[in-house]
C-alpha beads as a LAMMPS data file, in Angstrom:
LAMMPS data file: protein, C-alpha beads

121 atoms
120 bonds

1 atom types
1 bond types

-500.0 500.0 xlo xhi
-500.0 500.0 ylo yhi
-500.0 500.0 zlo zhi

Masses

1 110.0

Atoms # bond

1 1 1 -437.193 426.289 -161.018
2 1 1 -440.959 425.860 -160.543
3 1 1 -442.422 422.559 -159.445
4 1 1 -443.486 420.567 -162.532
5 1 1 -445.513 417.427 -161.947
6 1 1 -445.016 414.814 -164.630
7 1 1 -447.271 412.300 -162.894
8 1 1 -449.339 411.809 -159.779
9 1 1 -446.296 411.305 -157.562
10 1 1 -443.258 412.693 -159.343
11 1 1 -441.743 416.026 -160.313
12 1 1 -439.737 416.402 -163.510
13 1 1 -436.680 417.536 -161.523
14 1 1 -436.443 414.112 -159.857
15 1 1 -435.547 412.611 -163.239
16 1 1 -433.192 415.377 -164.436
17 1 1 -429.665 414.461 -165.468
18 1 1 -427.362 415.079 -162.500
19 1 1 -424.861 417.039 -164.596
20 1 1 -427.265 419.961 -164.921
21 1 1 -427.607 419.789 -168.719
22 1 1 -431.404 419.976 -168.528
23 1 1 -432.270 416.515 -169.895
24 1 1 -435.370 415.551 -167.893
25 1 1 -437.815 413.948 -170.333
26 1 1 -438.898 410.642 -168.826
27 1 1 -440.758 407.973 -170.807
28 1 1 -444.460 407.713 -169.978
29 1 1 -444.339 403.892 -169.667
30 1 1 -441.492 404.053 -167.168
31 1 1 -443.304 406.780 -165.275
32 1 1 -446.490 404.705 -165.120
33 1 1 -444.631 401.814 -163.505
34 1 1 -442.995 404.117 -160.981
35 1 1 -446.336 405.718 -160.095
36 1 1 -447.773 402.294 -159.319
37 1 1 -444.695 401.298 -157.314
38 1 1 -445.236 404.476 -155.287
39 1 1 -448.950 403.795 -154.836
40 1 1 -448.280 400.223 -153.746
41 1 1 -445.211 400.700 -151.512
42 1 1 -444.937 404.339 -150.478
43 1 1 -442.174 406.870 -151.103
44 1 1 -439.891 406.198 -154.066
45 1 1 -436.534 407.951 -154.384
46 1 1 -435.022 408.399 -157.841
47 1 1 -431.247 407.868 -157.592
48 1 1 -430.762 408.276 -161.332
49 1 1 -433.241 408.965 -164.105
50 1 1 -432.315 410.683 -167.350
51 1 1 -428.657 410.857 -168.332
52 1 1 -426.965 412.696 -171.157
53 1 1 -424.181 410.759 -172.882
54 1 1 -421.428 412.687 -171.075
55 1 1 -422.889 412.047 -167.626
56 1 1 -423.651 408.419 -168.462
57 1 1 -420.017 407.894 -169.441
58 1 1 -418.803 409.691 -166.294
59 1 1 -420.804 407.359 -164.029
60 1 1 -419.748 404.217 -165.900
61 1 1 -423.127 403.593 -167.516
62 1 1 -423.584 401.220 -170.421
63 1 1 -423.126 402.859 -173.840
64 1 1 -426.637 401.586 -174.676
65 1 1 -428.180 402.556 -171.338
66 1 1 -431.908 403.161 -171.256
67 1 1 -431.128 406.185 -169.047
68 1 1 -429.917 407.879 -172.267
69 1 1 -433.444 407.558 -173.651
70 1 1 -435.285 408.603 -170.484
71 1 1 -436.641 405.052 -170.219
72 1 1 -434.929 404.004 -166.974
73 1 1 -434.795 404.867 -163.311
74 1 1 -432.627 403.603 -160.484
75 1 1 -434.782 403.734 -157.367
76 1 1 -434.981 403.062 -153.664
77 1 1 -438.297 402.514 -151.920
78 1 1 -438.636 403.545 -148.295
79 1 1 -441.074 400.894 -147.072
80 1 1 -440.003 397.793 -149.010
81 1 1 -436.954 395.682 -149.724
82 1 1 -435.405 395.788 -153.162
83 1 1 -436.363 392.151 -153.693
84 1 1 -439.972 392.814 -152.715
85 1 1 -440.202 395.642 -155.244
86 1 1 -438.478 393.606 -157.977
87 1 1 -440.818 390.668 -157.431
88 1 1 -443.865 392.943 -157.569
89 1 1 -442.690 394.700 -160.752
90 1 1 -441.944 391.316 -162.327
91 1 1 -445.497 390.114 -161.577
92 1 1 -447.316 393.322 -162.513
93 1 1 -445.140 394.404 -165.475
94 1 1 -443.526 391.284 -166.962
95 1 1 -442.265 393.276 -169.972
96 1 1 -440.310 395.724 -167.799
97 1 1 -436.586 395.203 -167.325
98 1 1 -435.258 394.857 -163.783
99 1 1 -431.705 395.107 -162.516
100 1 1 -430.777 394.417 -158.921
101 1 1 -427.918 396.263 -157.195
102 1 1 -426.838 396.403 -153.550
103 1 1 -428.533 399.714 -152.789
104 1 1 -431.085 400.252 -155.559
105 1 1 -433.231 398.610 -158.207
106 1 1 -433.094 399.580 -161.878
107 1 1 -436.362 399.580 -163.823
108 1 1 -436.640 400.301 -167.524
109 1 1 -439.041 399.903 -170.422
110 1 1 -436.700 398.987 -173.264
111 1 1 -438.314 397.811 -176.474
112 1 1 -436.035 394.770 -176.838
113 1 1 -436.710 393.444 -173.340
114 1 1 -437.391 392.373 -170.860
115 1 1 -433.939 391.989 -169.367
116 1 1 -433.048 390.762 -165.887
117 1 1 -429.743 391.055 -164.055
118 1 1 -428.397 390.894 -160.521
119 1 1 -425.257 392.803 -159.592
120 1 1 -425.545 392.292 -155.835
121 1 1 -422.601 390.884 -153.913

Bonds

1 1 1 2
2 1 2 3
3 1 3 4
4 1 4 5
5 1 5 6
6 1 6 7
7 1 7 8
8 1 8 9
9 1 9 10
10 1 10 11
11 1 11 12
12 1 12 13
13 1 13 14
14 1 14 15
15 1 15 16
16 1 16 17
17 1 17 18
18 1 18 19
19 1 19 20
20 1 20 21
21 1 21 22
22 1 22 23
23 1 23 24
24 1 24 25
25 1 25 26
26 1 26 27
27 1 27 28
28 1 28 29
29 1 29 30
30 1 30 31
31 1 31 32
32 1 32 33
33 1 33 34
34 1 34 35
35 1 35 36
36 1 36 37
37 1 37 38
38 1 38 39
39 1 39 40
40 1 40 41
41 1 41 42
42 1 42 43
43 1 43 44
44 1 44 45
45 1 45 46
46 1 46 47
47 1 47 48
48 1 48 49
49 1 49 50
50 1 50 51
51 1 51 52
52 1 52 53
53 1 53 54
54 1 54 55
55 1 55 56
56 1 56 57
57 1 57 58
58 1 58 59
59 1 59 60
60 1 60 61
61 1 61 62
62 1 62 63
63 1 63 64
64 1 64 65
65 1 65 66
66 1 66 67
67 1 67 68
68 1 68 69
69 1 69 70
70 1 70 71
71 1 71 72
72 1 72 73
73 1 73 74
74 1 74 75
75 1 75 76
76 1 76 77
77 1 77 78
78 1 78 79
79 1 79 80
80 1 80 81
81 1 81 82
82 1 82 83
83 1 83 84
84 1 84 85
85 1 85 86
86 1 86 87
87 1 87 88
88 1 88 89
89 1 89 90
90 1 90 91
91 1 91 92
92 1 92 93
93 1 93 94
94 1 94 95
95 1 95 96
96 1 96 97
97 1 97 98
98 1 98 99
99 1 99 100
100 1 100 101
101 1 101 102
102 1 102 103
103 1 103 104
104 1 104 105
105 1 105 106
106 1 106 107
107 1 107 108
108 1 108 109
109 1 109 110
110 1 110 111
111 1 111 112
112 1 112 113
113 1 113 114
114 1 114 115
115 1 115 116
116 1 116 117
117 1 117 118
118 1 118 119
119 1 119 120
120 1 120 121
């Protein structure tokens, strides 16, 4: 598959559903936040982006997950702690939703947000 930039820092394949179904259409607002996270902190790794309903169910995702709409990404950032990234996103994008997990941060651009949650131990 050819390299397809969807933004300054990201390729469409980074957001593709992990099941291989081809769903890889990421929301422009979510992508804009991630571009600025990358510019501010350095390399961003997308653990999970778009998810079809079958894959979302298989990974235990919420039935109303923003991943189903291409409006969410679970990320790790090489040069920053999860808390540092969450605090920055909260300051710079107060309407974005942020979920904290042990090994990644969830960012989404839901229309009925923002939401905040912490699932860390």
